[in-house]
N, C-alpha and C positions, 0 to 999 in steps of 0.2 A: 666739491665736489674733491674727494681725496682721490691722489692718484696714487696708480702701482707704474710702475716701468719697468715691463723683462727684457732684457737685452738677452740677443741671439741666443736662444739653446737652453733658457731658462722658460719653467713656466712657472702658471700661478699656482699654488697650493692651497687645498683648502682651510686653511691657517690663515691666509691675508685678508679672509670675508668677513673676521668676527665676526659671526653671525647669530643670531637670537633668536629664540628659543618657540615654541608656538606659546607660547604661559611661562612663569616665573612662579615660586613657591608664595608667594602671598593670594596670586586666582589659584591655584591648588588650595593651598587654606580656606579659603576663602566659601570653592565652591562647592566645596566638600562640605560643609558645615549648612549650605543650605540646601542642599541634593538632601539630606539625612534627614531637616527640619523639614524637606518638601515630603517625604516619604514617612515620616510619623503623622504629621501634622495635616495631609494635604491639600483643601481649598484652603482651611484657614491659615495657613502659609503664605499660601498665592497668592492672598487677599492684601498680609503683612507684606510680606515684599515689593507691591507693588505698588504701595502708596509711599511707605517706603525710600524704593527705587522712579517711578514714574510719576512720583507725584498725586498718583489716583487711585482714589478709592472706588473699588466696584464689587460688589455682591454677587454679578456672574461676570463671565467671564468669556462666553461661548458669542459670537454675535451671532443674532438677530438676520435671518433672511429680508428681514423686512428691510435691517440697516442697510446689506449688504450692495440691495436694488437701489436703494437711495443714494448712497453711497458710489454707487458706476453710473447714475446718471447724473455724475455731479462730476463725473469724472471730465477732463481736456479733449472734446472729440478728435481734434491730431491728436494724440495723447495714445488714445483709444487705440485709434490706427493704427500709430506707430507698434504698438504691442499686439495686435493682430498680424501687424507683417512679421516681429522676432516673434512670436509664435507659432506662424506657420512654416518657416524655415526649420526653427531649433526641432518642431515636431518632427518635418521630413527629415532633416540628418540624420534623429535620430531610429525614426524607425529604421532603417538601416544597419541599425548593431542588434535588429531581435535575432533572437537562434532557437534554433528549432531539437527538440526535444531529439535526436539519430540512436537507433540500434542498429543491429548485425549479428546474422545468427555466425558461426562457423561450420567448418568441415564437419565438426565431433558432436554435433550437437546446443553446443554452450550459447547461449544467451546474451548477450549484453546492452550496454549502450548507459545515454543520461536523457537523463529529463528534468526541463526546466519550467518551475512553476515558480510564479509570481510570485514577492514578499505576501502576506495579507492585509501588512498595515505598513504604513510609514507616516514620519512625522517630521515636515518641514519649518525649519527655522530660519526668519527673515529677518534680520537686522535691524533699527530705527537708530538711533546718534545723530550723527554726525550728517548722515543720508541718510534716502527713503531709497529701499533696492528693490520694485519692483523684479527688474531683469534675475535675479536672483531667485525669485519666487518660478520664473519661468524656468531656469534653467534646472532648478532642483524635482517642478514638479510635473513638466514636461516628460521627460526621460520616465518614472514614475508609471505616466498614465501607460505610454508606450507599449512598457514593458507586463500594463492589467494589473498594476492591484491597485485593487478596488475603494481599501482607505488610505487619504489620505490628507493628511490632519496638518495645517498649518499654528502654529505659533510667530505672533509677533509683538511689542511691544505698545502699548498704545502711548496716543500723543495725550498735553495735558490735562486734555478738556475727554481726553477715556477713547475719542473718538480715532479710524484708522486713515493710512492716505487712501484717498479715492483709486489713482494706478493701482497700488498693488488689490486693492480688492477686484476689480478689474484684473491685472493678471492672474485673479484665483479663481474666478469667471470662466476666465481662459483656457483655463487648466482643470474646471469641473469643479469644483473645490469648496466647498460650503461648509465645511466642519474650520473655522476659524475659530479662532480664542487672542484677548490682547492682554497677552502676559510673557513677557523677555528674560533674555537674562538666563544664570543658570539655573533659575528658578524653573524656569518653561522645558527646559532638557534633563530636568528631573520631572518634571508634570510627564512628558511624553513618555519619556524611560520607563516608569515606576505607575503612573497614572495615580490621578484622585480621586474623591465623591463624582465629578464632573465633569475626566476626563478621560476616557481605559488608554490604559499605557498602546504603543505602538510597536513592533520589529523593529524598527533602524529610526535611527534620528539623522536628518541629512541637514545643511545650511553652512551661512558662513557662519561669523561673532565675533566679536574681539577674544579677549584672554583668558575672561571668563565662561566664557562662552565654551570654547576651544576648553578652559580646565575641567569643564561641566561634560565634555565628550567625553574625552578618557576616561574619567570616573565611572560611566556608563558602560563603557562598553566593556564588552563582557558578559550581562548581563540583556544590554539592547546595541543592535547591531549600529555603528554611523560608518560616516565614507568615508571621511579623513579629519587629522586634528590638521587646522591650517593655522598657522601664522602669520603675518605681517603681510601682503601684497607687494611682488614684487615682478619689476620686465629690464630684460635684458637687453640691447640695442647695438647689432655689428656692424658698425658704417665705416664705410676709409674715404676716403679723398671727395670720388664722386656723389656724395651721399648727401643729400640738402640738410646744413643745419639748421636750417630754421624750424622743415619736419623732425628733426631729429631730436630736438628741443622739446618742442611742443609733445611728442611724444613719450619723453621724459619725463613731463612734466602729469603730463595724464595719470601717470603712473602714481609719484609725489602725492597729489592733491587726495591722493585718499586717505591719507592715514599721516603724522607726524614720523608713525615706525614703518614709513612701505619703504621700500629698499629698489634704489634704479643703478642696475649700474650699464655707463658706455664700454665699449671694447672695441677698441681704431686702429689702427695702425699708423694713425698719421697722428701727434703731441698738438703740432698749430693747428688739428680739425678739432680738435679740444677748444681751442680757445676760441674758435670760432661756432660751435655748439655755447658755451656759458653766455658767450652773447648775447647770442636771441634768446639762451632761459630769462640774461635783463630785463632785456624788451618786452616778453611778451606777459615777465609777469607783474607788469604794470595794468595789464589789462587782469589779470588774472582777481577771480573773485575769492579763490581757496588762499591766495600769498603764499598767508601765517602760518598753516598747514606745507604748503610746499616746499617753504625756502626749508622749515627745520623737516623737510624730510630729506633735500637732496644736499643740506647742508651735515645731518649727522650719520646717515645712510648713503648717499651716493660716491659711488665709488667707479671713477676712471681707470681702466686697465688699456696702456697703450703700448701694443706688441710687434714685433720687427715685420711679420707678414702674419697672411690671410690664415695657415695654416694653426700655427703658436696663440691665433684668435679663438680659432674655434673650439680650439682645446680646450681654450680658459674658459671659454662655454657648459662645456662637457664636466668642470669644475664648479663652477656655481651653480650648475640642474640649475635655469630660472624657473620660472612658472609661467611667464610670458619669455619670449622671443622673439625680437626683430631681426632682422637681416636687411640692411641695407647696403648691397653692393651687389656691381653689377654680374650676371651669373649663380646669384644664391642659390637657383632653383639647384642647378646643377649640384650645391656644396652640400646638398640635406641631408647625401648619406654621411658625413661628417659628422653631424650632431647626432650624440646619442643620448645626450640625458637634456629635457625640454619637454613644461610642462603640453606648448601648446606655440605655435610655428608662425608668427608673418611675414609673406617673404613678399616682400618686395615697396617702394617706397608709396604705394598708394592703401599698400593691407595697413591698415590704421590701425593698431588693436584694439582702439575703441570698438572697432565693429565683430569684435572676436565678445569682447561684453554682451550685446547687443540685437543683435539680427542675423550673422553668418551660418551662424546654426551648431559648430561644432560647441564643446559645452562650454561656459569660461570660471566653474567647479573648478581648479585647478590645482596640482601639487606645489606647494611650498617650502622655502627653506632649504634645497635639497635633497627634496624627498621626490624630486624627481628622477633620478637615478633609483630609483624601485616603484614608484605610484604613476599612475595615468588620468585622466582627466573624468572626472565623474560619467560614467553611461548609460545606456541601457543594463551593463552587467551589473551592476549593482546595487540594482530591483529586482532581480531574478534569485535563486537557489537551485541550485543541482541537484538532484537529485543520483546515484552511479541506483542500475539497473542489470543483472548476474539468477539465470536462468538456467542452471545445468541442467543436461541428461544424464540417463544415466550410464550412456557411450562418453561422453564430458567431462563425469566425474571419475571413470575408472582414469582417460587418458590420462590426468591433472592426474589424478590420485598422490604417485610412485613423490613428485613430486611436494605437493603438501605434504606431506607424511613425511621426510624428509626433513625438509625446510620446520618443521615443527620441532621433533625430536631434536634437531641439533640449536633450537631455543629450549629448550626443555618447556614444551610446553604440552604434556602427556595427552589432554582429554582434545585439543586444538590434532592433532595427531590420530586417535582415537575414532573421535569426530568421523574423519572418512575410511577409515581400514574397517571398520562396520557396516559403511555401508559398502566397501566393494567386497566387502565377504557378503553382505545380500545378493552382489550382483552376479557375485562368481558361483550362487548360487550354495556355498556353505553357513551362512544363518536362515 
């Protein structure tokens, strides 16, 4: 892991991080071509891309209810039980995020408020490839369900025999999803955003994916809502010498094993402690089933920041603005106020980042690549829209008329001003 040593008075700079974006020019070009093709040729294009990229020739993409039921029945009972436990806690957490419409009447008779309405439909992308992620389906679909979205669609790449993972289908069942399509990649995003002969378009697309999926989401954004454009996953662990290096090492590896492009940061107040952590990484690596991926991530994108004190360390965190932040030092809960930029914060040695990935309840769809400076985790808010409600009485209009007319004239908008002047004249009996 690359080391950055900060001296007293020095601060970590954004330029020190050498971050890569969520996608590259090649991904954008390829995704653009695929999406335009799907818009033009619909299902025919989907069949060709599924055969080309997934090695499967399919006539229809929708998974039948019989196939869903059969696959769910084959799901490992203990896996199913654990998914049920996770779903329960995720649903409970997100239920507390639901907002109610509100209205108020002012003394002058003006009636204003905000009306919350669930989206009509949502499409959720669940990636395949290096790993299968039923947890991602739970994290995206349950907030949508809690928000009141009636139509929730799932697209996920098929296996070589055209089937889907039984755990993913079990997760879909727990979320009440029956509209499932065996489509992956940029073509799935295009199909959900614009529709084809067999897939009706949705209002918003959410869910993680590779650089091509991220690029596709950027392309459809504006025509269709998206959650965020996620880059490689990342973790930042802040630790002092009191932290257990064995646990810090495995937590860094837990993020690195996602992807060779995953980014891991260790921010500490002791360079000698870094050596201890790296010794434990070497020990853990001997048992890892994903050692090649993990090693590539840590070697290419692992960064250690050694700080003179904890205040400097926490300010470094705010520059990194990590997707996941672990705090492994005494009194960490009392330092939450110093953390301004982080997607999810895990406090104390017993709070492995993995509990947030699966069962704790808060969403694991988080801002990456420093976007925690201005973005938040996926939530129920992402699946509702807000409408302003305004109803003026004659008294209220008369009260506000002068301000409206004055500002409208200042902006050179005659009809704006006159629309209120006419009403005021009616109220005053001049018309």
